[in-house]
DOMIZA-100512 format. One line per field, with one value per residue (C-alpha): chain; x, y, z. Coordinates in steps of 0.02 Angstrom, whole numbers. Layout:
REM residues N
mol (A / ...)
x (X / ...)
y (Y / ...)
z (Z / ...)
//
This chain:
REM residues 353
mol (A / A / A / A / A / A / A / A / A / A / A / A / A / A / A / A / A / A / A / A / A / A / A / A / A / A / A / A / A / A / A / A / A / A / A / A / A / A / A / A / A / A / A / A / A / A / A / A / A / A / A / A / A / A / A / A / A / A / A / A / A / A / A / A / A / A / A / A / A / A / A / A / A / A / A / A / A / A / A / A / A / A / A / A / A / A / A / A / A / A / A / A / A / A / A / A / A / A / A / A / A / A / A / A / A / A / A / A / A / A / A / A / A / A / A / A / A / A / A / A / A / A / A / A / A / A / A / A / A / A / A / A / A / A / A / A / A / A / A / A / A / A / A / A / A / A / A / A / A / A / A / A / A / A / A / A / A / A / A / A / A / A / A / A / A / A / A / A / A / A / A / A / A / A / A / A / A / A / A / A / A / A / A / A / A / A / A / A / A / A / A / A / A / A / A / A / A / A / A / A / A / A / A / A / A / A / A / A / A / A / A / A / A / A / A / A / A / A / A / A / A / A / A / A / A / A / A / A / A / A / A / A / A / A / A / A / A / A / A / A / A / A / A / A / A / A / A / A / A / A / A / A / A / A / A / A / A / A / A / A / A / A / A / A / A / A / A / A / A / A / A / A / A / A / A / A / A / A / A / A / A / A / A / A / A / A / A / A / A / A / A / A / A / A / A / A / A / A / A / A / A / A / A / A / A / A / A / A / A / A / A / A / A / A / A / A / A / A / A / A / A / A / A / A / A / A / A / A / A / A / A / A / A / A / A / A / A / A / A / A / A / A / A / A / A / A / A / A / A / A / A / A / A)
x (669 / 502 / 417 / 390 / 206 / 150 / 51 / -92 / 9 / 128 / 21 / 47 / 219 / 314 / 415 / 530 / 579 / 751 / 854 / 911 / 1098 / 1238 / 1344 / 1425 / 1288 / 1255 / 1104 / 944 / 843 / 968 / 929 / 746 / 761 / 849 / 702 / 581 / 623 / 591 / 424 / 317 / 361 / 521 / 429 / 300 / 418 / 502 / 343 / 288 / 432 / 401 / 220 / 253 / 356 / 214 / 98 / 227 / 249 / 51 / 16 / -96 / -168 / -86 / -167 / -46 / -137 / -60 / -102 / -26 / 161 / 223 / 310 / 358 / 452 / 549 / 465 / 437 / 581 / 548 / 354 / 400 / 521 / 394 / 261 / 396 / 445 / 267 / 285 / 103 / -33 / -158 / -127 / -244 / -172 / -234 / -250 / -113 / 2 / -30 / -2 / 158 / 212 / 168 / 267 / 423 / 406 / 403 / 587 / 537 / 601 / 537 / 661 / 709 / 650 / 731 / 636 / 711 / 617 / 470 / 302 / 261 / 414 / 395 / 219 / 286 / 410 / 274 / 355 / 234 / 271 / 234 / 303 / 493 / 473 / 451 / 393 / 392 / 216 / 248 / 310 / 164 / 59 / 163 / 85 / -85 / -61 / 11 / -148 / -255 / -154 / -194 / -372 / -380 / -335 / -463 / -626 / -741 / -896 / -887 / -860 / -702 / -671 / -540 / -427 / -443 / -404 / -256 / -197 / -191 / -99 / 27 / 40 / 71 / 190 / 299 / 339 / 418 / 465 / 649 / 626 / 481 / 354 / 187 / 97 / 219 / 264 / 88 / 69 / 224 / 175 / 5 / -60 / -227 / -226 / -369 / -391 / -533 / -515 / -484 / -604 / -533 / -351 / -228 / -267 / -430 / -337 / -269 / -446 / -524 / -387 / -438 / -612 / -568 / -450 / -506 / -692 / -642 / -761 / -721 / -855 / -805 / -892 / -865 / -970 / -864 / -711 / -814 / -871 / -693 / -635 / -771 / -727 / -544 / -607 / -730 / -589 / -454 / -425 / -316 / -296 / -183 / -172 / -32 / -92 / 25 / 13 / -163 / -270 / -397 / -297 / -367 / -555 / -581 / -536 / -679 / -796 / -773 / -857 / -1008 / -1042 / -1037 / -1226 / -1258 / -1172 / -1244 / -1067 / -964 / -792 / -687 / -570 / -388 / -280 / -136 / -136 / 0 / -29 / 110 / 43 / 50 / -135 / -178 / -261 / -321 / -166 / -243 / -223 / -36 / -18 / -82 / -239 / -410 / -561 / -684 / -563 / -439 / -557 / -605 / -428 / -379 / -542 / -629 / -510 / -524 / -527 / -353 / -281 / -99 / -74 / 46 / 19 / 185 / 160 / 286 / 302 / 308 / 462 / 556 / 485 / 477 / 658 / 706 / 565 / 590 / 774 / 757 / 632 / 766 / 885 / 760 / 604 / 689 / 671 / 488 / 452 / 528 / 364 / 243 / 86 / 18 / -145 / -125 / -237 / -297 / -353 / -457 / -541 / -635 / -652 / -536 / -525 / -419 / -337 / -294 / -192)
y (-2296 / -2323 / -2154 / -2132 / -2119 / -1966 / -1984 / -1898 / -1807 / -1740 / -1609 / -1527 / -1588 / -1488 / -1350 / -1419 / -1316 / -1254 / -1249 / -1073 / -1066 / -993 / -874 / -703 / -600 / -447 / -385 / -410 / -415 / -556 / -653 / -630 / -693 / -853 / -871 / -875 / -1053 / -1115 / -1138 / -1081 / -909 / -890 / -911 / -795 / -660 / -661 / -659 / -507 / -413 / -477 / -423 / -248 / -229 / -289 / -161 / -19 / -89 / -105 / 78 / 9 / 137 / 52 / 60 / 38 / -28 / -44 / -77 / -125 / -97 / -39 / 125 / 59 / -93 / 34 / 33 / 223 / 262 / 122 / 169 / 345 / 291 / 199 / 345 / 491 / 384 / 349 / 169 / 175 / 296 / 289 / 264 / 182 / 166 / 126 / 265 / 180 / 178 / 365 / 409 / 328 / 413 / 582 / 537 / 487 / 635 / 762 / 697 / 581 / 402 / 219 / 111 / -69 / -162 / -314 / -468 / -439 / -275 / -276 / -221 / -138 / -39 / 21 / 68 / 161 / 252 / 304 / 206 / 118 / -60 / -136 / -301 / -278 / -86 / 53 / 235 / 375 / 408 / 595 / 611 / 539 / 667 / 789 / 712 / 730 / 909 / 939 / 865 / 976 / 1123 / 1082 / 1069 / 1234 / 1321 / 1238 / 1315 / 1218 / 1285 / 1145 / 963 / 885 / 719 / 614 / 622 / 805 / 812 / 702 / 801 / 959 / 871 / 809 / 1002 / 1066 / 920 / 958 / 1136 / 1063 / 882 / 824 / 688 / 627 / 517 / 432 / 596 / 722 / 597 / 597 / 784 / 824 / 684 / 739 / 563 / 538 / 449 / 370 / 307 / 166 / 181 / 349 / 343 / 177 / 226 / 334 / 474 / 494 / 546 / 699 / 748 / 709 / 817 / 973 / 942 / 925 / 1059 / 1189 / 1146 / 1128 / 1011 / 953 / 854 / 715 / 675 / 495 / 475 / 591 / 474 / 327 / 416 / 475 / 300 / 244 / 392 / 324 / 150 / 203 / 310 / 180 / 58 / -54 / -73 / -153 / -180 / -210 / -255 / -244 / -303 / -382 / -476 / -340 / -196 / -170 / -183 / 9 / -14 / -142 / -6 / 49 / -108 / -106 / 83 / 45 / 29 / 211 / 268 / 118 / 64 / -87 / -103 / -211 / -287 / -287 / -348 / -382 / -406 / -438 / -467 / -470 / -531 / -659 / -694 / -875 / -905 / -1073 / -1151 / -1122 / -931 / -957 / -979 / -888 / -978 / -905 / -955 / -888 / -883 / -807 / -665 / -629 / -615 / -476 / -392 / -406 / -477 / -479 / -654 / -731 / -590 / -609 / -618 / -658 / -694 / -681 / -758 / -652 / -495 / -346 / -286 / -437 / -432 / -253 / -213 / -338 / -309 / -121 / -133 / -248 / -109 / 30 / -87 / -146 / -17 / 132 / 58 / 19 / 196 / 290 / 261 / 240 / 323 / 359 / 436 / 623 / 702 / 878 / 935 / 1086 / 1102 / 945 / 907 / 776 / 745 / 614 / 612 / 449 / 455)
z (-1559 / -1500 / -1449 / -1274 / -1235 / -1151 / -989 / -940 / -802 / -940 / -972 / -810 / -764 / -890 / -797 / -651 / -514 / -512 / -348 / -308 / -336 / -238 / -345 / -318 / -403 / -282 / -377 / -285 / -454 / -508 / -354 / -372 / -563 / -491 / -357 / -495 / -536 / -360 / -271 / -130 / -54 / -160 / -319 / -271 / -206 / -373 / -468 / -367 / -438 / -617 / -602 / -544 / -697 / -795 / -710 / -769 / -930 / -967 / -908 / -767 / -632 / -482 / -320 / -164 / -11 / 164 / 341 / 508 / 570 / 398 / 464 / 634 / 548 / 449 / 274 / 270 / 147 / 33 / 17 / -7 / -151 / -255 / -232 / -282 / -428 / -488 / -478 / -395 / -431 / -299 / -113 / 14 / 191 / 356 / 483 / 599 / 455 / 426 / 601 / 613 / 449 / 535 / 690 / 596 / 466 / 611 / 644 / 784 / 788 / 825 / 922 / 933 / 1083 / 1166 / 1238 / 1413 / 1430 / 1553 / 1490 / 1656 / 1664 / 1485 / 1527 / 1682 / 1577 / 1451 / 1324 / 1191 / 1126 / 957 / 952 / 943 / 913 / 1038 / 1034 / 1160 / 1205 / 1238 / 1067 / 1000 / 1079 / 982 / 833 / 896 / 943 / 766 / 678 / 787 / 737 / 547 / 588 / 667 / 495 / 403 / 350 / 474 / 401 / 270 / 260 / 195 / 112 / 196 / 37 / 37 / 227 / 198 / 48 / 158 / 304 / 169 / 111 / 297 / 328 / 181 / 238 / 400 / 357 / 409 / 279 / 158 / 209 / 137 / 156 / 96 / -57 / -110 / -98 / -192 / -325 / -349 / -292 / -207 / -42 / 52 / 225 / 262 / 449 / 508 / 648 / 715 / 711 / 804 / 682 / 771 / 933 / 853 / 788 / 960 / 1039 / 937 / 993 / 1166 / 1193 / 1066 / 1043 / 854 / 747 / 586 / 470 / 352 / 192 / 180 / 26 / -77 / -57 / -120 / -269 / -304 / -304 / -413 / -538 / -537 / -571 / -704 / -811 / -792 / -938 / -841 / -648 / -539 / -357 / -226 / -47 / 100 / 279 / 268 / 141 / 191 / 163 / -18 / 44 / 11 / -174 / -183 / -141 / -325 / -380 / -254 / -290 / -481 / -487 / -430 / -596 / -700 / -752 / -741 / -650 / -761 / -614 / -598 / -734 / -599 / -411 / -278 / -82 / 36 / 194 / 335 / 344 / 350 / 178 / 73 / -15 / -194 / -176 / -149 / -341 / -486 / -521 / -529 / -423 / -296 / -154 / -259 / -306 / -125 / -86 / -209 / -254 / -429 / -550 / -735 / -808 / -824 / -709 / -657 / -476 / -329 / -157 / -59 / 122 / 207 / 315 / 225 / 311 / 229 / 61 / 26 / 41 / -92 / -211 / -206 / -214 / -368 / -435 / -421 / -527 / -664 / -676 / -766 / -943 / -908 / -832 / -986 / -1096 / -954 / -977 / -802 / -745 / -686 / -551 / -516 / -344 / -324 / -150 / -125 / -317 / -392 / -580 / -664 / -841 / -910 / -1076)
//
């Protein structure tokens, strides 16, 4: 038999896609395993689950970054689950995410909207609209008042890092919470949480209310947060990043790279990275290739980093990935050596085993 000559293309055309089969497997993890043989978003979603398991298995320090309507879309319990079960180690959340988290953890709800609802009528009834989700404006004011009540208990003769302030919010919220959210889960799990846009978010309204109503001024030391993130990056042997809601949600983590010159150190970059977003990005980012656009998408990466970009609304992808993790992550968690954090006032220390 004459040996078939291999074409130049055969070097690349070696793994065919596999159409996703229909069967009676009710396991979400099983479905994602089948989707890994497909292409485009199906494959990236499946690879995001696998990469998250690799992060846990490799004892990486995992940053969870989030922005946008994560809470209003119903993701609070899922995010709280991965925090409490230590599937992540550091949280970086947008101010709006944290404000909505406070609103729900105080026992309030977000509600489903309908296209037939008239915006002017909603506004006249003091109902706020976020896409197809509604909120009671008066109940949001209760969250503002609660934030101000916490500030009123603080020692206002000194400044606070935003991480320390959020830790104290989580502590106070834990005492009255109807159900855990992001802030309470981070407090209980001893996980540091940072916020890159506190002043430009709804969180600032509660701070402003305390200043306007009670003449209470709280000072924030933004540089302290940057130095803490730098400290975490320096002590970490292997890091991983998960960004939800926007390709920019991880931008605060990138501060560690920029501030490295202050300590005359070198940031190694992430070994793993996942982004779940609906941002328009170049096509070459959607596959686990390595290039300049890829680096700007995920932050600094190690050479040969394993990545997945899932072009999907997090409210669609997260229920599948986190449900699958609940079915698959246990064996990777048994021997996981995760970083531990100690909080003493404004000081944070990290111990990496």
